[in-house]
KEVEX-726346 format. One record per residue (C-alpha): residue number from 1; residue in three letters; x negated, y negated, z negated. Coordinates in Angstrom, 3 decimals. Layout:
BEGIN
<titor resi="NUM" resn="ala" xx="X" yy="Y" zz="Z"/>
...
REM end
This chain:
BEGIN
<titor resi="1" resn="met" xx="6.772" yy="78.952" zz="63.328"/>
<titor resi="2" resn="ser" xx="8.772" yy="77.378" zz="60.506"/>
<titor resi="3" resn="arg" xx="11.980" yy="77.959" zz="62.517"/>
<titor resi="4" resn="leu" xx="11.210" yy="81.657" zz="62.558"/>
<titor resi="5" resn="phe" xx="11.002" yy="81.711" zz="58.765"/>
<titor resi="6" resn="leu" xx="14.376" yy="79.949" zz="58.571"/>
<titor resi="7" resn="leu" xx="16.042" yy="82.354" zz="60.996"/>
<titor resi="8" resn="leu" xx="14.541" yy="85.510" zz="59.531"/>
<titor resi="9" resn="pro" xx="16.674" yy="85.543" zz="56.327"/>
<titor resi="10" resn="ile" xx="19.835" yy="84.910" zz="58.348"/>
<titor resi="11" resn="leu" xx="18.984" yy="87.761" zz="60.703"/>
<titor resi="12" resn="leu" xx="18.257" yy="90.111" zz="57.811"/>
<titor resi="13" resn="leu" xx="21.532" yy="89.249" zz="56.078"/>
<titor resi="14" resn="thr" xx="23.459" yy="89.859" zz="59.297"/>
<titor resi="15" resn="leu" xx="21.887" yy="93.257" zz="59.805"/>
<titor resi="16" resn="ala" xx="22.433" yy="94.211" zz="56.172"/>
<titor resi="17" resn="cys" xx="26.203" yy="93.890" zz="56.655"/>
<titor resi="18" resn="gln" xx="26.244" yy="96.517" zz="59.372"/>
<titor resi="19" resn="glu" xx="25.145" yy="100.094" zz="59.415"/>
<titor resi="20" resn="ile" xx="23.201" yy="101.317" zz="62.404"/>
<titor resi="21" resn="asp" xx="23.647" yy="104.927" zz="63.411"/>
<titor resi="22" resn="phe" xx="22.207" yy="106.958" zz="66.247"/>
<titor resi="23" resn="asp" xx="24.561" yy="109.222" zz="68.144"/>
<titor resi="24" resn="asn" xx="22.923" yy="111.258" zz="70.916"/>
<titor resi="25" resn="gly" xx="20.020" yy="108.819" zz="70.965"/>
<titor resi="26" resn="glu" xx="22.230" yy="105.742" zz="71.362"/>
<titor resi="27" resn="glu" xx="22.409" yy="103.058" zz="68.714"/>
<titor resi="28" resn="val" xx="25.923" yy="102.629" zz="67.350"/>
<titor resi="29" resn="ile" xx="27.127" yy="100.040" zz="64.844"/>
<titor resi="30" resn="val" xx="29.586" yy="101.528" zz="62.367"/>
<titor resi="31" resn="ser" xx="31.675" yy="99.968" zz="59.640"/>
<titor resi="32" resn="asn" xx="31.764" yy="101.389" zz="56.156"/>
<titor resi="33" resn="ala" xx="35.069" yy="102.975" zz="55.195"/>
<titor resi="34" resn="cys" xx="37.217" yy="101.524" zz="57.959"/>
<titor resi="35" resn="gly" xx="36.317" yy="97.937" zz="57.135"/>
<titor resi="36" resn="val" xx="37.824" yy="98.081" zz="53.640"/>
<titor resi="37" resn="asp" xx="36.174" yy="98.139" zz="50.244"/>
<titor resi="38" resn="lys" xx="38.633" yy="100.503" zz="48.549"/>
<titor resi="39" resn="pro" xx="40.014" yy="103.002" zz="51.087"/>
<titor resi="40" resn="leu" xx="42.112" yy="104.812" zz="48.462"/>
<titor resi="41" resn="glu" xx="43.992" yy="101.595" zz="47.780"/>
<titor resi="42" resn="glu" xx="43.766" yy="99.730" zz="51.085"/>
<titor resi="43" resn="leu" xx="44.557" yy="102.498" zz="53.590"/>
<titor resi="44" resn="pro" xx="48.298" yy="103.163" zz="53.132"/>
<titor resi="45" resn="trp" xx="48.245" yy="106.737" zz="54.468"/>
<titor resi="46" resn="leu" xx="45.379" yy="107.697" zz="52.132"/>
<titor resi="47" resn="lys" xx="47.025" yy="106.021" zz="49.143"/>
<titor resi="48" resn="glu" xx="50.206" yy="107.969" zz="49.926"/>
<titor resi="49" resn="ile" xx="48.309" yy="111.283" zz="49.770"/>
<titor resi="50" resn="val" xx="46.852" yy="110.471" zz="46.349"/>
<titor resi="51" resn="asp" xx="50.170" yy="109.133" zz="45.036"/>
<titor resi="52" resn="glu" xx="51.948" yy="112.300" zz="46.209"/>
<titor resi="53" resn="tyr" xx="49.554" yy="114.457" zz="44.188"/>
<titor resi="54" resn="lys" xx="49.876" yy="112.227" zz="41.115"/>
<titor resi="55" resn="asn" xx="53.677" yy="112.462" zz="41.302"/>
<titor resi="56" resn="asn" xx="53.702" yy="116.254" zz="41.795"/>
<titor resi="57" resn="pro" xx="50.515" yy="117.785" zz="40.334"/>
<titor resi="58" resn="gly" xx="51.815" yy="121.196" zz="39.250"/>
<titor resi="59" resn="ser" xx="52.890" yy="123.059" zz="42.374"/>
<titor resi="60" resn="asp" xx="51.786" yy="126.406" zz="43.822"/>
<titor resi="61" resn="tyr" xx="52.030" yy="124.952" zz="47.306"/>
<titor resi="62" resn="cys" xx="49.095" yy="123.332" zz="49.060"/>
<titor resi="63" resn="gln" xx="47.755" yy="120.552" zz="46.887"/>
<titor resi="64" resn="val" xx="45.079" yy="118.004" zz="47.678"/>
<titor resi="65" resn="tyr" xx="42.193" yy="118.587" zz="45.301"/>
<titor resi="66" resn="gln" xx="39.530" yy="116.407" zz="46.853"/>
<titor resi="67" resn="ile" xx="39.089" yy="113.596" zz="49.399"/>
<titor resi="68" resn="val" xx="35.629" yy="113.176" zz="50.892"/>
<titor resi="69" resn="gln" xx="34.477" yy="110.240" zz="52.998"/>
<titor resi="70" resn="gly" xx="31.814" yy="110.607" zz="55.667"/>
<titor resi="71" resn="leu" xx="30.592" yy="109.558" zz="59.104"/>
<titor resi="72" resn="tyr" xx="31.470" yy="111.517" zz="62.231"/>
<titor resi="73" resn="gln" xx="30.308" yy="110.318" zz="65.642"/>
<titor resi="74" resn="gly" xx="29.687" yy="106.826" zz="64.267"/>
<titor resi="75" resn="glu" xx="33.107" yy="106.447" zz="62.636"/>
<titor resi="76" resn="ser" xx="34.369" yy="106.731" zz="59.086"/>
<titor resi="77" resn="val" xx="36.376" yy="109.877" zz="58.468"/>
<titor resi="78" resn="phe" xx="38.109" yy="111.428" zz="55.509"/>
<titor resi="79" resn="ile" xx="38.156" yy="115.134" zz="54.732"/>
<titor resi="80" resn="ile" xx="41.326" yy="116.116" zz="52.925"/>
<titor resi="81" resn="gln" xx="40.636" yy="119.358" zz="51.070"/>
<titor resi="82" resn="val" xx="43.586" yy="121.378" zz="49.820"/>
<titor resi="83" resn="ser" xx="44.106" yy="124.514" zz="47.781"/>
<titor resi="84" resn="gly" xx="46.988" yy="126.555" zz="46.448"/>
<titor resi="85" resn="ala" xx="48.646" yy="129.953" zz="46.643"/>
<titor resi="86" resn="leu" xx="50.571" yy="129.150" zz="49.820"/>
<titor resi="87" resn="cys" xx="47.823" yy="127.232" zz="51.663"/>
<titor resi="88" resn="cys" xx="46.460" yy="128.000" zz="55.071"/>
<titor resi="89" resn="thr" xx="43.347" yy="130.122" zz="54.860"/>
<titor resi="90" resn="cys" xx="41.245" yy="128.233" zz="57.412"/>
<titor resi="91" resn="ala" xx="39.066" yy="126.536" zz="54.784"/>
<titor resi="92" resn="gly" xx="41.912" yy="124.224" zz="53.743"/>
<titor resi="93" resn="lys" xx="40.346" yy="121.172" zz="55.355"/>
<titor resi="94" resn="ala" xx="41.529" yy="118.512" zz="57.747"/>
<titor resi="95" resn="val" xx="39.489" yy="115.539" zz="58.954"/>
<titor resi="96" resn="tyr" xx="41.235" yy="112.208" zz="59.562"/>
<titor resi="97" resn="asn" xx="40.151" yy="108.894" zz="61.065"/>
<titor resi="98" resn="cys" xx="40.837" yy="105.448" zz="59.614"/>
<titor resi="99" resn="glu" xx="44.355" yy="105.370" zz="61.054"/>
<titor resi="100" resn="gly" xx="45.290" yy="108.660" zz="59.402"/>
<titor resi="101" resn="glu" xx="45.207" yy="110.635" zz="62.655"/>
<titor resi="102" resn="ala" xx="43.777" yy="114.157" zz="62.558"/>
<titor resi="103" resn="val" xx="40.373" yy="114.259" zz="64.253"/>
<titor resi="104" resn="phe" xx="40.201" yy="118.038" zz="63.831"/>
<titor resi="105" resn="val" xx="41.443" yy="120.757" zz="61.514"/>
<titor resi="106" resn="cys" xx="39.539" yy="123.851" zz="60.442"/>
<titor resi="107" resn="glu" xx="36.554" yy="123.482" zz="62.766"/>
<titor resi="108" resn="pro" xx="33.496" yy="124.411" zz="60.663"/>
<titor resi="109" resn="glu" xx="31.013" yy="123.628" zz="63.457"/>
<titor resi="110" resn="glu" xx="32.347" yy="120.073" zz="63.771"/>
<titor resi="111" resn="glu" xx="32.435" yy="119.655" zz="59.983"/>
<titor resi="112" resn="lys" xx="28.693" yy="120.289" zz="59.910"/>
<titor resi="113" resn="lys" xx="28.225" yy="117.134" zz="62.010"/>
<titor resi="114" resn="ile" xx="29.761" yy="114.884" zz="59.350"/>
<titor resi="115" resn="arg" xx="27.055" yy="112.922" zz="57.527"/>
<titor resi="116" resn="glu" xx="26.815" yy="110.739" zz="54.433"/>
<titor resi="117" resn="leu" xx="29.455" yy="112.703" zz="52.558"/>
<titor resi="118" resn="lys" xx="30.739" yy="111.351" zz="49.269"/>
<titor resi="119" resn="val" xx="33.689" yy="112.389" zz="47.147"/>
<titor resi="120" resn="ile" xx="35.993" yy="109.411" zz="46.729"/>
<titor resi="121" resn="trp" xx="38.818" yy="111.223" zz="44.883"/>
<titor resi="122" resn="ser" xx="39.340" yy="114.550" zz="43.152"/>
<titor resi="123" resn="arg" xx="41.885" yy="116.059" zz="40.778"/>
<titor resi="124" resn="asp" xx="39.553" yy="115.310" zz="37.889"/>
<titor resi="125" resn="arg" xx="39.598" yy="111.568" zz="38.571"/>
REM end
């Protein structure tokens, strides 16, 4: 019995480091923000997007105004929201995975499936 009390804290700490999600009834372990603490600094493609806006904030072309992090099918994703006079009119959103690859663009039904949304960057920041 005393062994159980020694193992219990270790088990709880191990589980606390992982997030458990359920996708179609199956348990899936997901990492938070691609396994990095600061995705805006540690994911080069995401840092490049923010740096591009900071270096050229005053254009009429499509400009990133917000980056939102969320979970889609058990994986971290980033929604890059853009606006501007010459932007595409399909909601101005693209969803990318941790590698910077487009998961989908302008698919409102799929966007509804993204959970745990949080703004990690906006023009005001």
